[in-house]
C-alpha positions as a printed Julia matrix, in Angstrom:
433×3 Matrix{Float64}:
   0.0     0.0     0.0
   2.8     2.44    0.87
   4.53    1.84   -2.46
   1.27    2.37   -4.33
   0.74    5.69   -2.54
   4.3     6.79   -3.3
   3.81    5.94   -6.94
   0.58    7.96   -7.08
   2.26   10.84   -5.24
   5.08   10.81   -7.8
   2.52   11.0   -10.58
   0.89   14.01   -8.96
   4.3    15.76   -8.84
   5.01   14.79  -12.47
   1.62   16.05  -13.6
   2.13   19.36  -11.79
   5.54   19.72  -13.45
   4.01   19.19  -16.89
   1.27   21.72  -16.26
   3.98   24.19  -15.2
   6.14   23.39  -18.23
   8.91   22.14  -15.96
  10.59   19.45  -18.04
  13.41   18.74  -15.59
  10.97   18.5   -12.71
   8.9    15.98  -14.64
  11.95   13.83  -15.44
  12.98   13.83  -11.77
   9.46   12.78  -10.76
   9.49   10.04  -13.39
  12.83    8.71  -12.22
  11.61    8.76   -8.61
   8.59    6.76   -9.67
  10.98    4.33  -11.31
  12.77    3.84   -8.0
   9.45    3.12   -6.3
   8.6     0.69   -9.09
  11.87   -1.17   -8.43
  10.91   -1.6    -4.78
   7.44   -2.84   -5.74
   8.89   -5.21   -8.35
  11.27   -6.72   -5.79
   8.38   -7.27   -3.37
   6.31   -9.02   -6.05
   9.26  -11.07   -7.33
   9.82  -12.41   -3.81
   6.2   -13.47   -3.58
   5.4   -11.12   -0.72
   1.91   -9.75   -0.18
  -1.46  -11.17    0.79
  -4.64  -12.1    -1.03
  -5.48   -8.45   -1.7
  -2.19   -7.79   -3.52
  -3.56   -8.45   -6.99
  -6.58   -6.19   -6.44
  -4.27   -3.44   -5.18
  -2.06   -3.81   -8.24
  -4.98   -3.43  -10.64
  -6.61   -0.59   -8.69
  -3.33    1.35   -8.6
  -2.72    0.75  -12.31
  -6.16    2.18  -13.1
  -5.64    5.22  -10.87
  -2.24    5.88  -12.44
  -3.79    5.96  -15.91
  -6.74    8.1   -14.83
  -4.32   10.66  -13.42
  -2.07   10.62  -16.49
  -5.04   11.23  -18.79
  -5.08   14.77  -17.41
  -1.58   15.44  -18.7
  -1.27   17.95  -21.56
   0.39   17.11  -24.88
   3.65   18.23  -23.28
   6.2    15.52  -24.07
   5.19   14.91  -27.68
   2.78   16.23  -30.3
   2.42   12.9   -32.14
  -1.18   12.53  -30.98
  -2.26   15.42  -33.22
  -0.96   13.53  -36.26
  -3.0    10.48  -35.15
  -6.18   12.56  -35.02
  -5.41   14.22  -38.33
  -4.81   10.88  -40.07
  -8.09    9.58  -38.69
  -9.89   12.68  -39.96
  -8.34   12.37  -43.41
  -9.45    8.74  -43.69
 -12.97    9.64  -42.56
 -13.08   12.05  -45.51
 -12.36    9.1   -47.83
  -8.75   10.16  -48.55
  -5.71    7.92  -48.4
  -3.57    9.26  -45.49
  -0.37    8.5   -47.41
  -1.37   10.61  -50.42
  -0.92   14.21  -49.22
   1.03   16.2   -46.69
  -1.26   18.03  -44.23
  -0.74   21.45  -45.84
  -1.69   20.19  -49.3
  -4.53   22.2   -50.8
  -6.62   19.06  -51.23
  -6.91   18.82  -47.45
  -7.72   22.47  -46.82
 -11.41   21.76  -45.95
 -10.24   19.49  -43.1
  -8.18   22.13  -41.31
  -9.26   23.54  -37.99
  -7.8    25.66  -35.2
  -7.41   22.87  -32.61
  -5.71   19.98  -34.38
  -4.19   21.07  -37.7
  -1.75   23.76  -36.35
  -0.27   21.2   -33.94
   0.35   18.45  -36.5
   4.1    17.87  -36.62
   6.0    18.14  -39.91
   2.76   19.3   -41.5
   4.39   21.19  -44.35
   6.73   18.52  -45.71
   5.98   15.02  -44.4
   3.17   12.6   -45.18
   2.22   10.24  -42.39
   4.73    7.59  -41.34
   2.4     5.26  -39.45
   1.72    1.78  -40.89
  -1.74    0.46  -41.85
  -2.87   -1.12  -38.55
  -2.04    2.15  -36.75
  -4.01    4.01  -39.42
  -7.02    1.75  -38.94
  -6.87    2.4   -35.22
  -6.7     6.17  -35.81
  -9.78    6.0   -37.99
 -11.77    3.95  -35.49
 -10.73    6.08  -32.5
 -11.63    9.37  -34.18
 -15.13    8.08  -34.97
 -15.8     8.53  -31.26
 -14.46   12.07  -31.33
 -11.61   14.06  -32.84
  -9.96   15.25  -29.64
  -6.83   14.53  -27.63
  -8.81   13.08  -24.74
 -10.79   10.69  -26.92
  -7.62    9.45  -28.6
  -5.96    8.92  -25.21
  -8.98    6.99  -23.93
  -8.91    4.77  -27.0
  -5.2     4.08  -26.49
  -5.69    3.28  -22.8
  -8.55    0.96  -23.78
  -6.46   -1.05  -26.2
  -3.6    -1.08  -23.69
  -6.07   -2.69  -21.27
  -6.56   -5.44  -23.85
  -2.8    -5.91  -23.82
  -2.7    -6.11  -20.04
  -5.41   -8.78  -20.08
  -3.42  -10.71  -22.68
  -0.25  -10.45  -20.52
  -2.25  -11.91  -17.64
  -3.16  -14.84  -19.9
   0.5   -15.34  -20.72
   1.46  -15.34  -17.04
  -1.28  -17.82  -16.32
  -0.23  -20.03  -19.26
   3.35  -20.4   -18.02
   2.41  -20.75  -14.35
   3.82  -17.39  -13.27
   2.13  -15.43  -10.48
  -0.55  -13.09  -11.79
   0.9   -10.4    -9.51
   3.79  -10.17  -11.98
   1.53   -7.95  -14.06
   2.78   -5.17  -11.77
   6.04   -5.22  -13.77
   4.14   -3.62  -16.66
   1.03   -2.09  -15.08
   2.96   -0.01  -12.51
   5.89    0.87  -14.77
   5.99    4.7   -15.12
   7.04    4.6   -18.78
   3.83    3.04  -20.2
   1.73    5.2   -17.87
   3.24    8.47  -19.05
   3.77    7.57  -22.69
   0.34    5.99  -23.32
  -2.17    7.55  -20.9
  -0.11   10.74  -20.55
   1.23   11.47  -24.03
  -1.06    9.19  -26.04
   1.39    7.19  -28.11
   0.39    4.52  -30.62
   2.81    2.13  -28.93
  -0.26    1.01  -26.94
  -1.51   -0.71  -30.09
   1.84   -2.46  -30.52
   1.83   -3.56  -26.88
  -1.7    -4.98  -27.22
  -1.01   -7.01  -30.33
   2.4    -8.25  -29.13
   0.73   -9.41  -25.91
  -2.03  -11.12  -27.91
   0.59  -12.82  -30.09
   2.42  -14.11  -27.02
  -0.84  -15.25  -25.39
  -1.87  -17.14  -28.53
   1.58  -18.74  -28.77
   1.39  -19.92  -25.15
  -2.01  -21.51  -25.88
  -0.65  -23.08  -29.1
  -2.98  -21.03  -31.27
  -0.41  -20.81  -34.01
  -2.38  -18.98  -36.68
  -3.74  -16.44  -34.22
  -0.23  -15.81  -32.92
   1.05  -15.08  -36.41
  -1.88  -12.82  -37.2
  -1.49  -10.85  -33.99
   2.26  -10.34  -34.46
   1.65   -9.1   -38.0
  -0.83   -6.56  -36.62
   1.73   -5.48  -34.01
   4.35   -5.05  -36.71
   2.0    -2.79  -38.69
   1.43   -0.59  -35.67
   5.19   -0.05  -35.47
   7.75   -2.15  -37.31
   9.88   -3.24  -34.34
   7.89   -6.43  -33.51
   9.08   -7.92  -36.81
  12.16   -8.9   -34.79
  10.04  -11.37  -32.82
   9.16  -13.58  -35.81
  11.96  -16.12  -35.11
  10.82  -16.41  -31.48
   7.24  -17.33  -32.32
   7.62  -19.26  -35.57
   9.23  -22.7   -35.66
   9.69  -23.87  -39.27
   9.61  -27.63  -38.62
   8.26  -30.01  -41.22
   6.56  -32.04  -38.5
   4.38  -29.18  -37.32
   1.91  -27.8   -39.84
   0.73  -25.3   -37.28
   3.92  -23.34  -37.65
   3.32  -23.01  -41.36
  -0.17  -21.84  -40.53
   1.59  -19.24  -38.32
   3.59  -17.96  -41.27
   0.57  -18.01  -43.6
  -1.54  -16.03  -41.13
   1.3   -13.54  -40.61
   1.66  -12.95  -44.36
  -2.12  -12.81  -44.92
  -2.57  -10.03  -42.32
   0.32   -8.02  -43.77
  -1.16   -8.21  -47.26
  -4.74   -7.55  -46.15
  -3.74   -4.53  -44.06
  -1.82   -2.87  -46.89
  -4.41   -3.51  -49.62
  -6.79   -0.62  -48.73
  -3.92    1.85  -48.98
  -2.11    0.55  -52.08
  -3.69    3.17  -54.33
  -0.66    5.4   -53.71
   1.83    2.74  -54.79
   5.26    2.95  -53.21
   4.17    5.99  -51.2
   2.33    3.58  -48.9
   5.42    3.64  -46.68
   4.87    7.35  -46.11
   7.6     9.37  -44.46
   9.67    6.31  -43.51
  12.64    7.11  -45.74
  12.52   10.75  -44.75
  12.41    9.8   -41.08
  15.49    7.59  -41.49
  17.35   10.56  -42.92
  15.95   13.03  -40.4
  16.98   10.87  -37.47
  20.49   10.58  -39.02
  20.23    6.82  -39.28
  21.36    6.78  -42.91
  24.55    8.61  -41.97
  25.07    6.38  -38.95
  25.31    9.19  -36.41
  21.76    8.45  -35.29
  22.99    5.18  -33.79
  24.33    6.04  -30.36
  27.1     3.41  -30.43
  28.34    4.66  -33.81
  28.34    8.26  -32.63
  30.4     7.38  -29.55
  32.94    5.22  -31.39
  33.42    7.86  -34.09
  34.9    10.12  -31.43
  37.85    7.71  -31.38
  37.89    5.89  -34.74
  36.24    6.41  -38.12
  33.47    3.82  -38.21
  31.62    3.41  -41.52
  27.87    3.14  -41.23
  27.88    0.04  -43.41
  30.23   -1.72  -40.99
  27.93   -1.09  -38.03
  24.84   -2.11  -39.95
  26.57   -5.31  -41.09
  27.54   -6.1   -37.51
  24.03   -5.39  -36.23
  22.48   -7.57  -38.94
  24.96  -10.36  -38.13
  24.13  -10.21  -34.43
  20.39  -10.23  -35.05
  20.74  -13.02  -37.64
  22.69  -15.14  -35.16
  20.05  -14.59  -32.5
  17.32  -15.34  -35.03
  18.91  -18.67  -35.95
  19.29  -19.58  -32.29
  15.64  -18.67  -31.71
  14.49  -20.8   -34.63
  16.42  -23.74  -33.18
  14.96  -23.33  -29.69
  13.35  -26.32  -27.92
   9.53  -26.52  -28.1
   7.36  -24.97  -25.45
   6.11  -21.53  -24.42
   8.95  -20.57  -22.07
  11.7   -20.72  -24.73
   9.48  -18.67  -27.06
   8.96  -15.98  -24.42
  12.65  -15.85  -23.52
  13.72  -15.53  -27.13
  11.09  -12.88  -27.76
  12.57  -10.88  -24.9
  16.15  -11.42  -26.15
  15.34  -10.41  -29.71
  13.32   -7.4   -28.56
  16.04   -6.16  -26.24
  18.78   -6.69  -28.82
  16.81   -4.85  -31.52
  16.21   -1.82  -29.33
  19.76   -1.61  -28.06
  21.22   -1.86  -31.58
  18.7     0.66  -32.96
  19.22    3.0   -29.97
  16.02    5.04  -30.6
  15.97    8.7   -29.65
  12.61    8.78  -27.89
  11.56    7.24  -24.58
   8.25    5.83  -25.77
  10.02    3.43  -28.15
  10.97    1.38  -25.08
   7.4     0.87  -23.87
   6.89   -2.46  -25.62
  10.01   -3.85  -23.93
   8.22   -3.47  -20.61
   5.53   -5.82  -21.94
   8.1    -8.41  -23.05
   9.98   -8.2   -19.77
   6.76   -8.59  -17.81
   6.4   -12.18  -19.05
  10.12  -12.97  -19.49
  11.96  -10.89  -16.86
  15.67  -10.22  -17.15
  16.61   -7.63  -14.58
  19.45   -5.84  -16.46
  17.08   -5.16  -19.36
  14.71   -3.22  -17.12
  17.34   -0.51  -16.8
  16.87    1.06  -20.28
  13.09    1.17  -19.78
  13.54    3.11  -16.54
  16.44    5.34  -17.62
  14.73    6.17  -20.93
  12.91    8.93  -19.05
  16.16   10.9   -19.36
  15.6    11.2   -23.11
  12.9    13.75  -22.43
  15.55   16.23  -21.27
  16.29   16.99  -24.93
  12.99   17.42  -26.78
  14.82   17.67  -30.12
  15.42   13.93  -30.1
  19.19   14.16  -29.72
  20.74   12.01  -27.0
  23.45   13.76  -24.97
  26.5    11.59  -24.37
  25.91   11.32  -20.64
  22.3    10.19  -21.22
  23.41    7.57  -23.66
  26.11    6.33  -21.31
  23.58    6.19  -18.5
  21.06    4.17  -20.53
  23.26    1.89  -22.59
  26.4     1.91  -20.5
  24.31    1.21  -17.4
  22.7    -1.74  -19.16
  26.11   -3.09  -20.24
  27.42   -2.95  -16.68
  24.35   -4.64  -15.24
  24.38   -7.3   -17.96
  28.03   -8.1   -17.24
  27.33   -8.34  -13.5
  24.39  -10.63  -14.17
  26.35  -12.87  -16.53
  29.24  -13.12  -14.04
  26.81  -13.95  -11.22
  25.13  -16.63  -13.32
  28.5   -18.11  -14.25
  29.59  -18.23  -10.62
  26.28  -19.76   -9.6
  26.5   -22.37  -12.35
  29.98  -23.33  -11.23
  28.64  -23.89   -7.73
  30.65  -24.58   -4.55
  33.62  -26.78   -5.07
  33.85  -26.09   -8.8
  35.99  -23.87  -10.94
  34.15  -21.37  -13.19
  34.57  -23.78  -16.11
  32.7   -26.43  -14.17
  35.66  -28.64  -13.24
  36.07  -29.84   -9.64
  38.78  -28.25   -7.54
  41.59  -30.56   -6.5
  42.29  -30.31   -2.82
């Protein structure tokens, strides 16, 4: 109860900081909430608490989201683009066809939404088809920030229910849902800022739940939907698909995955190759094409000239190696969940995104396949809000990624020592004398 109250108090401080335009104050409040979350996570991981613990967890999660709904569009203006895209589709226009300032869309402009749409004079939408379908459906209930936030919280609730099904399917305590439901990052980035990552979280969770229940086709379909909310979940394909000749269900997985991808894109294919929207422009804008947008590359270039192609080749090789290992995993839900977590974490660390909300879906993966060093980037990502331009200061990058590297090394060393056991050398051989 005390930890729940502290978490809610931290939210009140963070909300007050946002309303005052105090960015540093908000970040401090968010980090303090993260510290409280760590304490609560430790309590739950140790199995402490009584019969009312689960009810307290859910009640607190609901209160956290109700409070965050009152937050202004302070950390990001993406939600205005969501509303605009939904409005454009409601007018019968392909959202990938025009930039917002195009004369064809002039009748759709207003004083509340249009002036706040980011990149409105040069960039078409970047969001994939499933995200676009969600924008259209949400805006049919109302074209306002609050309505869009409520819709995102609603679909996040679907994801939380799916995560509970995953926990139940693998025999984990249902109280582990606290790992996601109390995490300050999803609360602020979904209920607070209204990010579409809620759709990705929901469909990733549904894909994992279907995989645990051996609903192969449903798992493939859900992961495809997640990947067309944002593209990152594509990395999870090797963790959920097992291409064995003895199991037709896995081929049904792949067929369902491909069918959803094709079906989702078909309504928007009238614009041809422009159906990918601002994706190529975003890659250039975030300096990914030059390589300097990757934090590791930027740091190493201070010492040695590192070609972008070399880093990309290394990243692809690492992910390919992990993908092969995931495809060769033993059967069963636990290996699938672990490999989903590994692939998700590796993808995000290698991509080193510039915005905190990109890490939200990792909290969902770690909820059902916890690895304590990987929680660090999801908590420290709050520091990225200190630079609203999307650039990561060196000290922030070192805190997020360097901190993870240190914790991962400590964890690996601890596991190696534990595996050696008393009376054994680290390589497993018995000591003599």
